[in-house]
C-alpha positions in Angstrom: -20.8 -32.1 -193.9 -18.8 -30.9 -190.9 -15.6 -31.3 -192.9 -17.1 -29.5 -195.9 -18.2 -26.6 -193.7 -14.7 -26.5 -192.0 -13.0 -26.5 -195.4 -15.2 -23.7 -196.8 -14.8 -21.6 -193.6 -11.1 -22.1 -193.1 -10.0 -19.0 -195.1 -12.2 -16.7 -193.0 -9.9 -16.6 -189.9 -6.9 -15.9 -192.2 -8.6 -13.1 -194.0 -9.7 -11.5 -190.8 -6.2 -11.7 -189.3 -4.2 -10.6 -192.3 -6.6 -7.9 -193.4 -6.9 -6.4 -189.9 -3.1 -6.2 -189.5 -2.5 -4.7 -192.9 -5.3 -2.2 -192.7 -4.0 -1.0 -189.3 -0.5 -0.6 -190.9 -1.9 1.4 -193.8 -4.0 3.6 -191.4 -0.7 4.5 -189.7 0.7 5.9 -193.0 -2.6 7.6 -193.7 -3.0 9.4 -190.4 0.6 10.7 -190.3 0.3 11.8 -193.9 -2.9 13.6 -193.3 -1.3 15.3 -190.2 1.3 16.8 -192.5 -1.4 17.8 -195.1 -0.6 15.2 -197.7 -3.2 14.6 -200.4 -4.5 11.0 -200.4 -5.6 9.6 -203.8 -7.2 6.4 -202.3 -7.4 4.1 -199.4 -8.3 0.6 -200.4 -9.5 -2.5 -198.6 -8.3 -5.4 -200.7 -6.7 -5.5 -204.2 -7.9 -5.6 -207.8 -10.9 -3.8 -209.2 -13.2 -1.8 -207.0 -16.6 -3.3 -206.2 -17.6 -0.3 -204.1 -16.1 3.1 -203.5 -17.0 6.6 -202.1 -15.1 9.8 -202.4 -14.8 12.1 -199.3 -14.8 15.9 -199.3 -11.0 15.9 -199.7 -11.1 13.9 -202.9 -9.9 10.6 -201.3 -11.4 7.5 -202.8 -12.4 4.9 -200.1 -12.5 1.6 -201.9 -13.5 -2.0 -201.3 -11.9 -4.2 -203.9 -12.8 -7.7 -205.0 -9.8 -9.5 -203.5 -10.2 -9.0 -199.7 -6.6 -9.5 -198.8 -5.1 -6.6 -196.9 -5.2 -3.1 -198.4 -3.1 0.0 -199.2 -3.1 3.8 -199.1 -2.0 5.8 -202.1 -0.7 9.3 -201.6 -0.7 11.7 -204.6 2.7 11.6 -206.3 3.9 8.6 -204.2 6.3 6.2 -205.9 5.4 2.7 -204.8 6.9 0.8 -207.8 9.7 1.7 -210.2 7.3 2.8 -212.9 5.7 5.3 -210.5 8.8 7.4 -210.1 8.2 10.9 -211.4 4.5 10.5 -211.9 2.3 13.1 -210.2 -1.5 12.8 -210.0 -3.6 15.8 -209.2 -7.1 16.1 -207.8 -7.4 15.3 -204.1 -7.0 18.2 -201.6 -3.6 18.6 -200.0 0.1 18.5 -200.8 1.6 16.0 -203.2 3.8 13.4 -201.4 7.1 14.7 -203.0 6.3 18.2 -201.7 6.6 17.0 -198.1 9.9 17.6 -196.4 12.2 14.5 -196.2 11.7 14.4 -192.5 7.9 14.5 -192.9 8.1 11.7 -195.4 10.3 9.8 -193.0 7.5 10.1 -190.3 4.9 8.9 -192.8 7.1 5.9 -193.7 7.5 5.0 -190.0 3.8 5.6 -189.3 2.8 2.2 -190.5 5.1 0.1 -188.3 4.5 2.5 -185.4 0.7 1.9 -185.7 1.3 -1.9 -185.8 3.2 -1.7 -182.5 0.7 0.6 -180.8 -2.1 -1.7 -182.0 -0.4 -4.7 -180.5 0.2 -2.9 -177.2 -3.5 -1.9 -177.1 -4.6 -5.5 -177.7 -2.3 -7.0 -175.1 -3.2 -4.3 -172.6 -7.0 -4.8 -173.0 -6.6 -8.6 -172.7 -4.5 -8.2 -169.6 -7.1 -5.9 -168.0 -10.1 -8.0 -169.0 -9.0 -11.6 -169.1 -5.8 -11.3 -167.0 -2.2 -12.2 -167.4 -1.0 -15.7 -166.8 1.8 -15.7 -164.2 4.0 -18.5 -162.9 6.4 -18.7 -160.0 9.1 -20.7 -161.9 9.7 -23.3 -164.6 10.7 -26.7 -163.2 12.1 -29.9 -164.9 9.4 -32.5 -164.6 11.4 -35.4 -166.1 14.5 -36.0 -168.2 14.3 -38.2 -171.3 16.8 -41.1 -171.1 19.6 -41.0 -173.7 19.1 -37.4 -174.7 21.6 -34.6 -174.3 19.8 -33.2 -171.2 20.6 -36.4 -169.3 24.2 -36.3 -170.4 24.4 -32.6 -169.3 23.3 -33.6 -165.8 19.7 -32.3 -165.6 17.6 -33.8 -162.9 13.9 -33.8 -162.2 13.1 -30.9 -159.8 15.7 -28.5 -161.3 14.4 -25.0 -161.6 15.3 -23.3 -165.0 16.7 -19.8 -164.6 18.4 -19.1 -167.9 18.6 -20.7 -171.4 21.2 -19.5 -173.8 21.7 -16.3 -171.7 18.0 -15.5 -171.8 15.9 -15.3 -168.6 13.4 -18.1 -168.3 9.9 -16.8 -167.6 7.9 -19.6 -169.2 8.4 -23.0 -170.8 8.2 -21.3 -174.2 11.4 -19.4 -173.4 13.4 -22.7 -173.1 11.7 -24.2 -176.1 12.5 -21.2 -178.3 16.2 -21.2 -177.5 16.4 -24.9 -177.9 14.4 -25.2 -181.1 16.6 -22.9 -183.1 20.0 -24.1 -181.8 20.4 -27.6 -183.3 24.0 -28.7 -183.1 25.0 -25.7 -181.0 26.0 -26.2 -177.3 23.6 -24.1 -175.1 24.3 -23.2 -171.5 21.3 -23.6 -169.1 21.4 -22.1 -165.6 19.4 -24.2 -163.1 18.7 -23.9 -159.4 19.1 -27.2 -157.5 18.5 -26.8 -153.8 20.5 -23.8 -152.7 23.0 -24.1 -155.6 23.0 -22.6 -159.1 24.4 -24.9 -161.7 25.6 -24.2 -165.3 24.7 -27.1 -167.5 25.6 -27.3 -171.2 23.5 -29.4 -173.6 23.5 -29.6 -177.4 20.0 -29.7 -179.0 19.4 -32.2 -181.8 16.8 -32.2 -184.5 13.9 -34.6 -184.0 10.5 -35.1 -185.4 7.8 -33.5 -183.3 4.6 -35.6 -183.3 2.6 -32.6 -182.0 4.2 -29.4 -183.3 3.0 -26.0 -182.5 0.8 -24.4 -185.2 2.9 -23.3 -188.1 6.2 -24.5 -186.6 6.5 -27.6 -188.8 7.3 -31.1 -187.6 11.1 -30.7 -187.2 12.3 -29.2 -184.0 15.6 -29.3 -182.0 15.3 -30.8 -178.5 17.5 -31.8 -175.5 15.0 -34.1 -173.9 13.4 -32.1 -171.1 9.8 -32.3 -169.9 9.0 -29.1 -168.1 6.1 -27.8 -166.0 5.2 -24.3 -164.8 5.0 -23.9 -161.0 1.9 -22.3 -159.5 0.3 -20.9 -162.7 -2.3 -18.3 -162.0 -4.1 -15.5 -163.7 -4.0 -11.9 -162.5 -6.0 -9.0 -164.0 -3.8 -5.9 -164.4 -4.7 -2.3 -163.7 -4.5 0.1 -166.7 -0.9 1.3 -166.0 0.3 -2.3 -165.4 -1.5 -3.4 -168.6 0.1 -0.8 -170.8 3.5 -1.6 -169.3 2.8 -5.3 -170.0 1.9 -4.5 -173.6 5.0 -2.5 -174.1 7.3 -5.1 -172.6 5.6 -7.9 -174.6 6.1 -6.0 -177.9 9.8 -5.3 -176.9 10.4 -8.9 -176.0 8.8 -10.1 -179.2 11.0 -7.8 -181.3 14.1 -8.9 -179.4 13.1 -12.5 -179.9 12.5 -11.9 -183.6 16.0 -10.3 -184.0 17.5 -13.3 -182.1 15.7 -15.8 -184.4 16.8 -14.0 -187.5 20.4 -14.1 -186.3 20.1 -17.9 -186.4 18.9 -17.7 -190.0 17.2 -21.0 -190.1 14.7 -21.2 -192.9 12.0 -22.8 -190.8 12.0 -19.7 -188.6 10.2 -17.7 -191.3 6.6 -17.8 -192.3 4.6 -16.1 -195.1 0.9 -15.9 -196.0 0.7 -19.6 -196.3 2.2 -20.1 -192.9 -0.2 -17.5 -191.4 -3.1 -19.3 -193.1 -1.9 -22.5 -191.5 -1.6 -21.0 -188.0 -5.0 -19.3 -188.2 -6.7 -22.4 -189.5 -4.9 -24.6 -186.9 -5.8 -22.6 -183.8 -9.4 -22.3 -185.1 -9.7 -26.0 -185.9 -8.2 -27.2 -182.6 -10.6 -25.1 -180.6 -13.7 -25.9 -182.7 -13.1 -29.6 -182.6 -13.6 -29.7 -178.8 -17.3 -30.8 -179.3 -17.7 -31.5 -175.6 -17.4 -27.7 -175.0 -20.5 -25.5 -175.6 -20.5 -23.8 -179.0 -20.5 -20.3 -177.6 -17.5 -21.1 -175.4 -15.6 -22.5 -178.4 -16.4 -19.4 -180.4 -15.2 -17.2 -177.6 -11.9 -19.2 -177.2 -11.4 -19.0 -181.0 -11.9 -15.2 -181.0 -9.4 -14.8 -178.1 -6.8 -17.0 -180.0 -7.2 -15.0 -183.1 -6.9 -11.7 -181.2 -3.6 -12.9 -179.8 -2.5 -14.0 -183.3 -3.4 -10.5 -184.7 -1.3 -8.9 -182.0 1.7 -11.1 -182.7 1.4 -10.8 -186.5 1.0 -7.0 -186.1 4.4 -6.9 -184.3 5.9 -9.1 -187.1 4.5 -6.9 -189.9 5.7 -3.8 -188.2 9.2 -5.2 -187.7 9.5 -6.6 -191.2 8.6 -3.3 -192.8 11.4 -1.5 -190.8 14.0 -3.6 -192.7 16.1 -1.2 -194.8 15.0 -2.8 -198.1 13.6 -0.7 -201.0 9.8 -1.2 -201.4 9.5 -1.6 -197.6 9.0 1.3 -195.2 12.6 0.9 -193.9 14.0 1.4 -197.4 11.9 4.5 -197.9 13.1 5.8 -194.6 16.7 5.4 -195.7 16.1 7.5 -198.8 14.4 10.2 -196.7 17.3 10.3 -194.3 19.8 10.5 -197.2 17.8 13.4 -198.7 17.5 15.1 -195.4 21.2 14.9 -194.7 22.4 15.9 -198.2 19.7 18.4 -198.9 19.2 16.9 -202.3 16.7 14.2 -203.4 18.1 10.8 -204.4 18.3 10.7 -208.2 15.3 9.2 -209.9 17.4 6.6 -211.7 18.9 5.4 -208.3 15.3 5.2 -206.9 14.2 3.2 -209.9 17.1 0.7 -209.6 16.7 0.5 -205.8 12.9 -0.2 -206.1 13.5 -2.8 -208.8 16.2 -4.6 -206.8 14.1 -4.4 -203.6 11.0 -5.8 -205.3 13.1 -8.7 -206.8 14.5 -9.5 -203.3 11.1 -9.4 -201.7 9.5 -11.6 -204.4 12.4 -14.1 -204.1 12.1 -14.2 -200.3 8.3 -14.6 -200.6 8.7 -17.6 -203.0 11.3 -19.3 -200.7 9.2 -18.7 -197.6 6.0 -19.9 -199.3 7.7 -23.1 -200.5 9.0 -23.6 -196.9 5.5 -23.1 -195.5 4.1 -25.6 -198.0 6.7 -28.2 -196.9 5.7 -27.6 -193.3 2.1 -28.4 -194.1 2.9 -31.5 -196.2 5.4 -32.9 -193.6 3.1 -31.9 -190.7 
C-alpha cells in the first residue's frame, strides 16, 4: 500500500516545482507588458482546454487548463509560433504587442528571466534569514583512495583544498563539480599542507557511482578523494546579508551553468524527465526515514523542494536567455535588430527563424529526455 501511495503521489512534487517556476516566469512577462500598456489576451495555468476561466475588467482571460504543467501568457498580436506571425486579435484593453516599441518588447522578453532570478534571490534570502546559511571553515582531505589519480598526484590526508580547476573551493560540492565533468582532462588542485601551498595535478576518470546525487546518473568522473567539511555551522543572516547571499548564489549558479555548458557533456543537461526524477528522489529519500516524525519529514521535504524551485528557476531563466528563436533570448535579438535598424525584421525571416528555433528546441528536448531516461534506467 505504501508503494502504491508513493507511486500515485510521485508526480505531485514535480508538478508543484515545474508549475511554480514557469508561472513565475510568465508573470514576469505579464507585469512588464502591463507596465507598458500591452493588452493581454490570456494568462493560463496549464495547457489544453480550459476547465475554468474568468475575464477581468481589462478583457484578459485568466484560465485553468486541464493539463497542469506550467502555463503561459498571451499578449494580443504576439507571435509565439510561425503561424502566428501577422495575426492580430482584438478585444482586451491595451496596446497590441506589435505596437510596443522594440525596446519595450525587449523589456517584456527579458521580464520572464528577470523574474526567475529575482524569485530565486527572494527564496534564498528568506531561507538564509529563517533557517540560516551553512558555513564551513575549510574543506579537508579525509582520505585518499589507493590506486586512484589523487594518490598518484600526491594528495595526502589532512590537505586543505583551496582551488579546483581554478575555482575557489567553498564546499565539497565545488570539488565534486569540477571533477565530475572533467573526465580525461588534467585538473590542477591547489592545497594547503602545513604552511605550504602545493599545486597538484590529477586526471579524473569515469567510474560508476553506487550512490549518485539525484538526477546525476550513475556515471561520474572521480580522482579518489574522500573529503570532509571543517567546522560546519549554521548562521542566520540579517536582511542585507541575506539579499547579498541570494544575489551571489544566483550569480555563482549562472557562472557554474556556463562552465558546465562549455564542457558540453550530455549528462550535464536535464529536461522535464530529469526534473521529475530529482523531485521524486529528494521527496522519496526524506519520506522513507520512517524513524523521523511525519511532520518533520514533511517539513524537510518542503525545504528540499523550495531549494529545488530556486535552482530550477535560475536554470529556466538562464535557458530562456539563450539567443534561440522561440526563446526569450531569440525574441530579444529581434527586438535589438529592429531598434538599431529602425525597421521590423521581415515577416518571412521571423517565420523561418521561429521554425528553425522550434526544430532546434524539439530536437534538444528529445535528446535530453532520452538521456534522462537512460540515467533513470542505469541508476
